[in-house]
N, C-alpha and C positions, 0 to 999 in steps of 0.2 A: 851687440849680442848680450852684453851684461844686463841690459834692461830687459831683453827678451827672456833671459834666464829668470830674472826677478818676477816677471809676469807669469812664467810657467810655474813658479813656486806658489803663486796664488791659487793654482788649481790643485794643490796638494791633496785636499780633502774632498775634491769635487768631481774629478774627471773619470774615476775608475768605472769600467775597466780600460778606458782609453788612456793614452799617455798624457802626461802633463806637458803642455807645449805653450810657448809664448811667441809672439810675432810683433815686430816693430817695422813700420814702413817709413823710409827716410828719403827725402828729396835729394836731388843732386847737390844742392847747396847746404845739405846737412840738417835741414829742418825735419822734425818728426811730424809726419802727416797723419799717422794713425797707429794704434797699437791695441793689443788684446790678447787674451789667453783662451784656451779651450774650455768649453762649458761642460755641463753634465752630458753623459752619453745620450746621443740623439740630438743634442744641441750643436750650435756652430763650433767649428774648430778655430784655432787661433788666427789663421790667415783670414778667415771670413770675418771674425770679430775686428781685426785690424782694418780690413777694407771697409767695413761698415762704419767704423769709427772715423776713418778719413772722409767718407761720404757725408757723415753727419756734421763734420766740421767744415764741409764745403771745399775739401781739397781734392784735386785730381792727382792720381798716383801714376799717371802715364810717365814712363821714363825713370821711375823711382826704384829703389832697392828694398827688398823685403828681407829682413833678418829673422830667421825662424829657427827654433831650437831642435827641430826634427824635420826630416824630409817631408815636403807636402804630399799628402796622400794622392793616389792615382786611381782609386777604385770607388765604386758605389757601395757604401756601407749604409750606416744609419743616416749619413749625409752624403752629398755629392763630392766629387774629386776636387780638392783644394788647388791642385796644380792648374786645372782648367780655369778656375776662378781668377788665379793670378795672371794667366795668359790673357783672359778676356779683359782684365782691368788695365792691361798695358804695362805691367811691371817689366823693367828692363833687366834686372839682375836679382838673383836669389842667393843669399848667403845662409847656409844651413849648418847646424852644429854637427849632424851626423845622419847617416842613412837609417831609414826606418827598418827594423828587423822583421816586421810583419811580411810574410811571404806574398801577401796581396799587393805590397808596395815594393820593398826591397830593390830600390834603384829605378823603378818604373816612373816615379814622380820626377826624378831628375832627368830621365831620358825624354819625357814628354815636354818638360820645360826647355831643354836644349833644342828639341825638334822644332819648337815654336820660336826659336831664335833668342831665348832668354839665357844670359850668362849665368852659370852656376858655380859657386865656390863652396867647398865643404871643409869643415874642420874647426873653426873658431867655436869655443864653448863645448867641445865634444865631451870632455870628462865630466863637466857639471851637468850637462843634459842627461848623460847616460846614468849617472848616479841618481839623479832625480827620478829616473824611470827604471831603476834597477829591477823592479818587479815585472814591468812590462817586457823588458829585454829577456828576463828569465823565462817568462811564459812563452815568448815567441821562439827563443833559441833552445832552451833546455826542455821545454814542454812541462815545466813544473813551476809553481810559484816560488818567489823569494821568501824564505822562511826566517822570520825574526822572532827569537824567543825572549820574552820579557820576564824578568825575575826581580822581585823585591826581597832583599835579604839584610840580615845584620852583617856587621863587619867580619864576623867569623863564619859567614856563609850559611846561616840558618834561615830558612824561609818560613818556619813555623816552630812552635814548641812541640815537644813530644806528644802532647795531648791534642795537637792540631790547631791550637790558637795562633792566629796570624794577623789579626786586625787590632791596631795597625802598626807594622814594623817601621814603615817609612812615613814621611810627613805628608801633609796636605799638598804642598807644592809638587812633591814627587808624584803623588797620585794624579794631580791635574796634568802633569807632563806626560805621564803614562797614557792618559786619555787622549792627549794630542797625537801620540803614536798610534793608538787604536784608530783614531779618526782617519789617518792617512792610509790605513790598510783596507784591502778589499774584504777581508774576513778575519774574525777572531776565532782561534781554536782553543778548545779546552777538552778535558776528559770527564768521564762520568763520575770519577772520584771527587773532583772539584764541585760538580753539580750537586752531588748527594751531601757533601760535607758543608759547603758554603752557600748553596742556593743563590749563585750570583746572577746578575742581569747581563753583565759583560757588554753593556752598551756604552755610548759616549754621552756623558752627562756634565763633566766638569769643564769642557771647552765647547765653544760653538762649532757646529758642523752642519752642512746642508744635507748630509746623508748619513745613515747609520750603516756600519759595515755588517756584512752577513755574519752569522754565527755557525761554527762547525763544532759538533760534539762527537768525540770518539767514545762510542757506547756499544761495546761488543755484544752484550746480551739484551739491549733495548730496555735498560732499567731507568731511563729518564722519567721522573714523575710528571704526571699530567698537570700538576699544579705548580711546576717549577717556574721561577720568575723569568727564566730565559725566553718564555713564550711571549713575545712582544708584538703588538699589531704592526703589520707592514714590514716586518723584518724577515728576511729569508733565513730559515734554520735548516741546516743539513745535519742529519744524524747518520754516522757511519757505523754499521753493525757487522758482526761476524756471523750471526745466526739469522735464520729465517723463522720468524715468529709472527704469524698473521694476527694472532690475538693481541700482541703488543703493538704491532706496526699500525694497524688500522686506527686506534685511538690517537696515536701520535700524529698521524697524517691528518686526522680530523681536526687536530689543533693547529694545523698549518705547517708541520714539519715535512721535509722531504727525507725519507729513509732510503739509504743506499747500502746495499750489501756488498761488502768488500772483505771477504774472508781470507785470513792468513794462517800461518802455522800456530798451533796451540790454542785454537779457538779465539784468536785475537784479530783485530782489524789489521789488514795489510796496509801499513802506513805509507809505504812508497807508492802503492797503487792508488791510495787515497789522494796523494798529492797530484798524481797524473790526472785523476778524475777532476780535481778542483781546477786544474789548469784548463780543462775542457769546459768548465763552467765559468771561465773568464776571471779567475782569481789571480791577481798579480802579486800582491804582497799578503802573506799570511802571518798574522800576529798571534803568537802562541802565549797563552796565559793558563798554565796548567800546573799540576802538582809534580812532585819530584819523580814519581813513577813514570808518567807519560813523558815528562821531560827527558828522563833517562833513556826511554825507548827511542825517542826521536834522535837523541845525540848518538846513542850506540849504533843506530842504523845509518848515521852520516847524513841525516836529512835536514839539519839546521845549518843555515848559512851565516847568521850572526846573532849575537847576544846583546840585549839591551838590559843592563843590570843596574839597579838602584841599591846602593849600599848605605844603610843607616849607621850613624855613629854610635853603635851600641853592640854589646856582646850578649848572646842568648845562651851560650853553652850548648849542652846536648839538645838536639832537636831534629828537624827534618832539613836535609840539605837541598841544594839547588837542583841536582839531577842525580838519580840513582844509576850510576854507570859502573860502579866498582864492585868489589875491590880490585884495584890494579896491583900487579906484582912488580912492575918495573916503571920507572919514571918515563921511559921511552914510550910507554903506552898512553901517556897523557894526550888529551885532545889539544892540538896546538892552536893558538889564537894570536891575532895581532890587534893591538889597540888602535882604534880609528878615531876615538874622541873621548875626552873626559870633561866633565863640567859639574859644578856645584849647583844643585837644584834645591833651594832652601838649605837645610842642614845636611842633606844627603848628597852622595857622590853618584853621578850617573856615568856609567862606563859603556861605551859601544865597542864591542870586540867582534872581529870577523874571522872565520876560518880562512887561513892564507890561501890565496889563489881561487877562492870560491867564486869570485866575480869574473874569472877569465872565461867568458863564453861569448 
C-alpha cells in the first residue's frame, strides 16, 4: 500500500478533477506483477494502468491481490467501471485504503467485487490517501472545494509595503515551491484588486506541469482589463461578478472568459455561493493568491480551510497585512489554527496551518 500511495502522489498535478489513485498488483508469492496511477481525466484509472502494466510484462494476474488507494469505481463515467476490469482479470483480493465518497460509487464498487467472489479488505493507508485527495473528498461530501490560502510575507506579517510594492518579499525557491502548490490545485483564485495592481498571469511556470489550473477572478463590477495578462490560450477563466453589465460582459466572453453572476450583500460577490458553484464545475482544491482585502473577506466568512504561508527573514514595518479581518477587541475572537507542517524553503520558512476540525467531513 505504501508503494500504491507513492504512485498516487505521482498524479498530484495530473488527475484533477479525478482523485489521485495508485494501484499495485501482487502475486501470492509477493512478486509485483503490475502497477500504475490514474492518468488525466478521461484517461485510464490506476487499476487499468496496473493491469496493463502486468500484461505488458507478460504476467497473469489471476489469483493476485490488488492494492489500491481508493475504492475501485463502479460506474460508467469518462471511463468504464474499474471493479469490472478487476473481476474480468481474475483478481482474487482487493485491499483498498478507503471508500470512494463519490455518491456514484460509495461502496458499490466493494459490493460488486464481493458479489463476484473477490475478498475485500479496507483500511490500510486510509489517512494518507484521504489527505492526498482532501479536495476531492471536500467536493463530494461538503459540496465545496478545499480552500487553501497562499501568502508570502515578511516575518512581521506584511505582504506589501504601504505603496503596494511586494516583488519580491520571498526568495526564488519559495516562489518555485508556491508554483508547485499552484500546479496541484484545480483552480487559482484572485481578486480584481490584484489584477489591476499587479497584472499577474497566475499560471504555473517555475515547475513542470502537464496541465494548467483554471483561474478564478472575483470581480464584482467586471473591471477586468481586456489586455490583462491572465488571458492565456487554452486556460479556463471564470470571472464572478455581482452586477449584470452586458457591455462589459460580452468583450470578456469574447476573450474566452466565462462570466458568472453571483450577487451578494453590498454589491459584492457572494463568496460562499461562488464556492458552491465552483464545486459544481468540478473544482477540488482552490488555491487563493489574493490581496489582504479579499483574503480578509474569505477568512471572515469562514471559507478558508488552511493557510500556506511563506515567511521571509526580513522586517518591513508598516505595510499591508495578510488578511484584513480586524480590528478584534478580544483575543478570544482570533481565528484558531493548528500547525500541520513547517519547512525551510531556501532562506524562507514555509508554514502550513489548518483550521482545527476543518477536515472532519
